[in-house]
N, C-alpha and C positions, 0 to 999 in steps of 0.2 A: 375729574370732578364732575358731578352731575350738573346739567345745565341750569337747574334751579338754585344751585348753591352759588349765588352771586354775592359780591362784596356788599356789605350793608353800610348805612350811614354811621358816622362816628358819633358816640354819645357824649354827654357832658363830662363824664369821668375819664374819658380817654384823652391822651395828650394831643396837643395841636399838631396838625400836619400829618396825621396817621390815617390809614385806610385799613379796615378790618375785612378779612375774607377767610375762606377755608384753607387749611394747610395740610398736605400729606406728610405724615411723619413715619419714615422707615425705622422700625425698632429693631435693635440687634438681638432679637429673640426668635426662637423657632415657632412663629405664629401663635403667640399666647393670647388669651382673652384679657382685655384691659378692664380692670375693675374700677379704677378711679384715675382721674387726670387732674393735676394741679398745675396751673399756669401762672407765671409772673411776667413782668416786662422784660426779663432776661432769660428765662428758662421755662421748660415744660417738664414736669415730672409725671411719668406714667407708671401706675402701680398695676403690675400684671399678676394674675392669679397663678399660683403654683400649678404646673401641669406636667404630665408625662408625654413626651413627644416622640419616643422611640422605644421599642421593645425588641430584644433579640435573645434567643432565637424565636422564630414565629411559630414553632411547633414543639410540643412536649408529649411524652408518652403517658399512657394511662397509669403506669407504675410509678411515675414521678422521678425525682432525683436529678432533674435537669437544672443546671445553674442558669437562672433567668436574670438577664440584665435589663434594667429600666433606666432610661435617660430622662431626667426631670429637671425643672427649674424651681427656684425658690427654696432650695434646701441648703443648710449650712455645710461648710467644709473648711477645715483649717489645715494650712500647710506649715510644716516645721521649717524654721529658719536654718541657715547653715550651721549656726552655733548649736541650736537645739538638736540638730540631727547628729551631732558628734557624740558618740557613746561616752567619751571621757567626761562630758558635761552632765551626765545623768547621775543624780545623787545616790539613788538606790540601785543603780545598775539596770534600771528599766526605763524605757522611753516614756516621756511625758504623755499623759492622756490628752487626746484631741477632742474637740467638740463633737465630731461625728461619732466618736466612740461612746459618748455619753447620751446621745439622742436615741430614744427607742423608736425604731422605724418598723412600721407594719405595712404589709402589702395586702390589698384586698383584690381578689380575683372574682369579678362580678359577672354572672350569667344573666340571661333574660329573666329567669325565674329566681327570686331571692333565695329559694330553698337550696339552690345549687351554689350559692356564694361560699367562697373559702378565703380565710385570712391566715397569713403566715408571717413570720418574723423576717426582717431584712436588715441590711446595713449599708451605709454609705461607704463606698470603697475608693472612689477616685473622682477626678474632674474630667468632664468631656472636653478634649482638646479642640473639638470643632465648634464649641459654643462656650463663650466665656462664663455664662451663668449656669451652664449645665452641670449636673451632678449624676454620677452613676450609682445606682442602687442595685444590689444583688441579693437574690433569695433563691431557695431551692423549691422547685415545684412539688406539691404534696402528692402522696399516693392516693389515687381515687378509685382503686379497685373495689372498695367496699362502700363507696359513696353512692348517692342516688343517681349520679351521672354515669355510673358504669354501664347500665343497660343501654343508655343512649349512645355512649361511645362505642359500643359493640356494633352499632349500625352506621354511625357517621361521626365526623369530627364536630366538636363544640367550640364556639368562639367565646373567650373570656376577656373582658375589659379589665384593665389594671388601674388601680388607684393607690396612692401612698398617703400615709398620715404620720406625723411626728409628735402629735399631741394626744395620743391615746384614742383616736377616733372622733374627736370633736370636729375636726375639719379634715376634708380629704381633697386631694388634687382634683382638678377638673376632669370629668369623664369625657373621653374623646374616642372617636372610632379608630384612629390610627394607633392608639395606645392599647393594643390588644394582641393576643396570641391564641392558638388553637390547641386543644387537647384531642388526641386521637389514639386509636389502638395501633401500635407499631407492628409491622410484619416480623415474624420470628427469624426468617432466613431468606436468602436469595436462592433461586434454583440453579442457574447456570449463567455463564458469560459468553457473549457472542461478539466478536471472536474471542477465543480464550488464549490468544498469543499475540504478541506485538513486537516490533523491532525496538532497539534501544533509542532510536530517534523519536522525538515527541510528535504528537499530532494524530495518532491513531484513535479513532472514535470507537468506543465499545458500548454495548448494551447489556446491562445486568438485569436479567429477568427476575422480577419479583412482584408480588401483589402489594401495591401501595394504595392508600386511600385516594379517592378522586379529588382533584382540585385542591391539593394541599399546597401551602406556601413553600416555595422552593428556594427561599433566601439562604437557608443554611444547609441545603442538601449537599452532602459530602461523600466522596469515595476515598477510602484509605488503602494505599498500596503498602502492605506490610512485608518487609524484607528480613527474612530470618537467615543468619549465617549457616552455611552447610556444615562447617567445621572450623577449627583453629588452623593456623598456618602450620601445616605439616611439612610442606615442601617449599623451601625458599625460592627455588628456581621457577616453579609453576605459579606460586601464589605470592610472588614478591610485590605485585602491584595491589594487593588487597589493602583496604583501609584498616588501620588499627586505631585503638583508643587513643594512643599517643598522637597519631596523625591528626585526629579530629580536634584534640586539645591544643594543637600547635606546638607540642613539645618535641624537642630534638632527642632522638634515641640513637646511640652509636653502639648498639649491642647486636645480639643474634636475633634475626627475624623470627626464628622458631619460638622464642620466648614470648612473643607478643600475640595477644588474642585478636581475632578479627573484630572490628567495631560493629556493634549491632546489639539488638535488632534496630533496624532503621524504619522510619515511617514517612511516607509522602502523602499529603492530603491534596485532593483535587476537587474543585467545585464541580457540581453535577447539575443536570437539568432533568425534568420529568419527560419521559418519552411521549411524544404526541400521540402515538398509537395506543398508549395505555399498557405497554408491555413491561415497564420498569423504569430504570434510571440510565441516562446516557452521560458519558464523560469522555475526556481525552486522556490518553496515557501520558504520564510525565516522562521526561528524558531520564535515561539510565546511563551510568558510566560504562563505556564499552570495554574497559579494562577489568572491571570488577564484577559485572553483573552475574557472571557464571558462578560466583562464590555465594550466591544467595538464592533461597527459595522464596518466591513472591506469591502472596495471596491478596485477595481483595475483600473488603467489607464496606457496607453502606450505612450511612447515618442520615436520618431525616432532619436532625437538629444540630449536627456538627459535634455532638458529644457522645451519644449512645449509639454503638455500632451493632450490626447484626451478629448473632452469636456464631454462626457458621461462616468460616472463611473459605472462599472459593479459590482454588489454585489458578495461577496465571503464569504463562510461559513467556520469558523474555529471550530474544535471540538477536544475533547480529550476522546476517547473511550477506555475502557478496558474490555476484556472478563472476566466474573465472572464464568460462568458455561455453560457446554454443556449438553443439556437435550434431549434425553438420551445420555450417553457417551459410549455406546457400542451397537453393532448390529451384525447380522450374516454376514458371508462372501459371501453368495450366494443370498442375498436379499437386497432390498432398505430399507433405514432407514430414516424416517423424523426426522430432528434435529431442535431444537430450541436453539439459543444462547442468553443467558442472559448477558447483558453488562451494565456497568456504563458509563454515559455520552453519551448515544445513542441519535442521532438526525435523523430526517427524511431527506434523500437526494434522488436525482434522480437515483442513481445507488447503488446497494448493491451486494456484491460478497462474497463468502467464498472460502477459499483455504485449501486443504488437502495436507500436505507435506508427500508423500510416500518416502520410501528409493530410489525408482527408478525414481520418477518424482514428479512434483508439479501439482496438478489438481485444476483448478479454476472452480467453479460452480456458476450459478446465484442464487441469494437469494432475498427474499422479506421482506419488513418491515411490521410487524404485529401491527396494531393500538391498538388492544384490550389488548395485553400482553406487548406492548412496547419492542419487541424483534425482532431478525432476524431469519427467517426460511428458510431452504433449505433441499435438499435431498442428502444423500450420497449413491451413487450406490454401488452395490456389486462388488466383484473382480472376477467375472466369467471369464472375458477375461484374466486376469493375471493367474488365476488357470489353464485355458486351455493351455496357453502358457507354463507354467511350466510343465504341464503333458506331452505335446508334447516333450519338451526338455528331460524330464526324460525317456520317452519311446524310444526316439532316442538314448540316451546314453545307455540304457539297450540293445537295439537291436545291437548297435555297439559292446558292450561288449560280447554278446552271439556269434556274428559273429567271434570275435577274438579268442574265446576259441576253442581248438581242440575237435573234436567229441570224445565222450567216447568210450573206447575200451571194447568190451564185449567178455569175454572168454566163448567159447562154450564147454560144457561138451561132452565127447565122447559118441557115440551112445550106448545105452543100459545101461549106468550107471545111478544109482539113484542120485537124487539131482538136475537134470536138471530143470531149471525154466520152469514153465508152460507158455504157450502162452498167451500173454496179461498181464501177471503179472507185467512186467517192465513198460508197458504203464500206467497201473492203478496207480502205485506208483509215476510215474512222474506227472501224472495229479493231484494226491492228493497233491504233493509237490507244484505245481503251484498254486493250490487253497489256500494253507496256505500262500504262498508269497503274493497273491493278497489281502488276508484279512489283512496282516500287512502293506500294502501300504497306506500312508496317502493321502486321496483323495483331501485334501486341500493344499498339497505340502508344509507343514510347515508354512503356513500363519496364523494358529490359534493363537490367542493372539497377533496379530500385533497391535501395538499402534502407532498412528500417530497424530501429532499436527494439530489443527484446528484453523485457523485465519479468521477474517472477514475484509472487507473493505467497507467503506461508499462512496468511490469515484471510485472504480474499479482499483486503482493503488496502493495506500498505504495500507498495511495490518498491523494488530496488531501483537505484538510479545509477547503475554502472555502465550504461550505454554500450552494451555488447550488441552487435548488429547481426542481421540476417539479410542476405542478398538474393533477390529473385532474378533468374536469368531467363532469357527468351529462347530463341531457336538456336540449337547447336547441331553441328553435323560433321561427318568425317567421311572421306572417300579415298584415303591414301594411307599406306603403311610403308615405311622406309627403314633401311638398315644403314648403319654407319659404314664407311668404306673400310676395306680390310686393313688391318694394322701392318701387315708385312706385304711387300711387293710380290706379286704373283699368287697371292693367296686367293682362294675362291670367294667370290662375292655371294653372300647369303641371299636366299630368296624366301618367299612365304612358305615354301614346302619345308624349310628347316627352321620355322619360327619357334618351335618348341624344343630345339636342340639345347642341351645344357649350356648355361651362361650366355645364351643369345640375347643381344641387345637390339630392340626395335623401337621405332617411334610411330605413334599414332597421331596424324595431323588432324587437328580439331579447329573448326571454324566457330568463333564465339567463345573461346577458352577464357576462363576467369581464374584468378588466384585461388588455390584450394590445397588443402592437405589431406583430403579425403577421396582423392581420385582412385579409380580402379579400372582394370582391364580384365575381361573374362572371355572364356571360350565356351560356347554352347554346342555340345556335340549333337550331331544329327543321327537319327536312327538309320540303319541299313535299309529299312522299308520305306524311306522317304521317297515319294514318287517324283517330286519336282524340287530339287535342292535349291533352285533359284528363288522359289517362292514357298518357303517352308511354313507350316502352321505350328501352333503350339503343341499339337499332338505328335509332330514329327521330331521332337527333341527328346533326348534322354532326360531322366529325372534331374532336378536342380542339384541334388546332393552329389551328382557325378560331374558337374561342371568344374572347370579349372579357373580360378580367379587369382589375379596378381594385385596386391595392395601397393599403391604408390605413395611416396612421400612428397612433401612440398618442394623439395629440391628437384624432383622429377618433372615438374611443370615448368615449361619454357614458354613464357608469354610472348616474347619477341618472335620466336619461330612458330608459335602456336602448336606445340607438340607435347605429347605425354610420353615419357621415356619409361620403358618396362624392361626388366631383366629377368630372364627365365632362371629360376634357382636350380642348383645341382640336385641330382637324385631322380628317382622315378617320379613321374607326374601322374596326376589323376586323369587318365584318358582310357577310352575303350581299347580292348585287346583285339584288334583286327588290323589287317594290312593297310588299308586305305581309310583314313579318317577324314570325314567332312565336318567342318565346324563353322559357326558364325562368330565373328569377332565383334565384341561390343565394348564400349567405354562408358564411364560414369564420372561426373565431377564431384558428386557428393556421396558416392557409395551406395545409393539407393535407386536412383533412376538411371537406367542404362539406355544407350542409344547405339544402334548398329553402325558399323563401319561399312559404308556403301561401296563394296567391291563388286566387280563384274560377276563374280560367281563365288560360291562358298569355298573356303580354303581347303585344299586337299593336302593333308599333312602326313608325312612319313611317321610311323610310330617310333616312340622313343626306345632306344636300345642302350642299355647300360654298358659303357665300354669296359668297366671293371668286373663285369660278371664272368665267372669261370665257365669255360667251355665244357659241356657235358659229353663224355665219351659213351658211345652206344656199343654194346656187345653184339657182334655179328650174329651169334646164335639166337639172341633175343630178338634181333631184327627179323631173322628168317622165320622165327616162331610167330612173330606178329603178322608177317605177310601170309603165312599159312592159315592162321585163324581168319 
């Protein structure tokens, strides 16, 4: 209450013992204007002027045809009783006429200039459940393509206020700002959808590019996902989960599934918003049934008023992808690793991405679709930047700690006494201690063995959640090759010279070995022109296509012993044709990054001789002829 509205003195006509003052009256109406108030000693009657308090939708096209609903007070409406609603009680077989059917309702759409005013017929259709005195009036918006408003609507939208009359125009409902809607020129079609694919799970946000009027009301902005069945049930085994008409109706069918048509077409409506950048309309993709989505072709359409949709439907792809395997699933911390993701339900889309979830960040990298293997490929970069950052933090912390420590106090021995330390002895001890500490420092800053989840996306936004992991490993090394003991007593113990003998089993001892199913062992052949076999360069090796590689299985990896077990296959091997072969032995845990086996010298291997090869007989005359030549 205002501070000036104080209680006043009681008059002669007022009863004794009463004080008069202002009283706030909450009225059960949607903010009407009070025309008259009648008060007695027991009640107060407020007469509200009939008014329209809500209009939906808030937008209509220039061509008209939109079903406009107005929510108003002060209008009559009659409900049939239970007996009157019974068709058996109707004398002529027709329902009784109600009062709302006998009232002539007219709706005036009023613009700022009276020349643009339009009046159409309407009808009272229902009661507003949110307001006891509210009534719902419905009418169709007129076609204004030939009206004086058409040139204006070609440039901008026009706001029209709504009024209702039930007495032929003698009285109209109150004119209010919120009782209005806008006319505008609708876009004919949308251009494209970004992204144009989404998984069955809900929540993917898409942007439908289209030219829409600026600052339009978005109350009824709607996107329709139209699902058209691809075909009827032709194969009960493949399409047994398809929804049928009988399934949707709840009927039980105990017949052949091939006789039932697929239920459809189906429509899913989603509320949308205007893109803040002015590029079109944004919405979230609804959920799709993972068992039946492949039986439908999905398209999208946009409506500004929830009723009239764009003529051109844009295709939209629904998929359900699950990551099965990451190949390889480990790689070094300081090098790139090429990764292939094997997945179920993979489809080709315009965008592919991979995401690596590190403890400190999520890193998205571009990926490509491989047509030959039907998989997703991308590259995982090493963590050199993170390692350098951690090393800098560690060095700064160590420097701060050394600066905070007091300098050591050295006790000097008196001159002439024995036991005085020699000059430089203390410095040499300190240097040796620093060298020991440097050897103990982990150059990978504790990141060795880091395991991170790898997920993929076929639209650049929605990623899988299958938690398939990739492991980074640090420093690995090997300096030993061993052979199992002879099976029979007295048999010859194999050495490295016979490592390529048929069916030879040998073990490569690896420091820092991890579980893997992609391990390999290979032999890099040195050229005969190699000057220093102990320190060969890349130019000292034969071409890579001539190297010999052995692929290992997961069972060949012994973590307890730290060994990789390799078996030389039978038959001729890929090796140079000369008497003495020098080779460098290497191993890999992921099949991409190879590390040398640090042996004292390159392996000198005897060439392979096929024991089953026939012995060639030489003619003595041909031999003598050859010598003479």
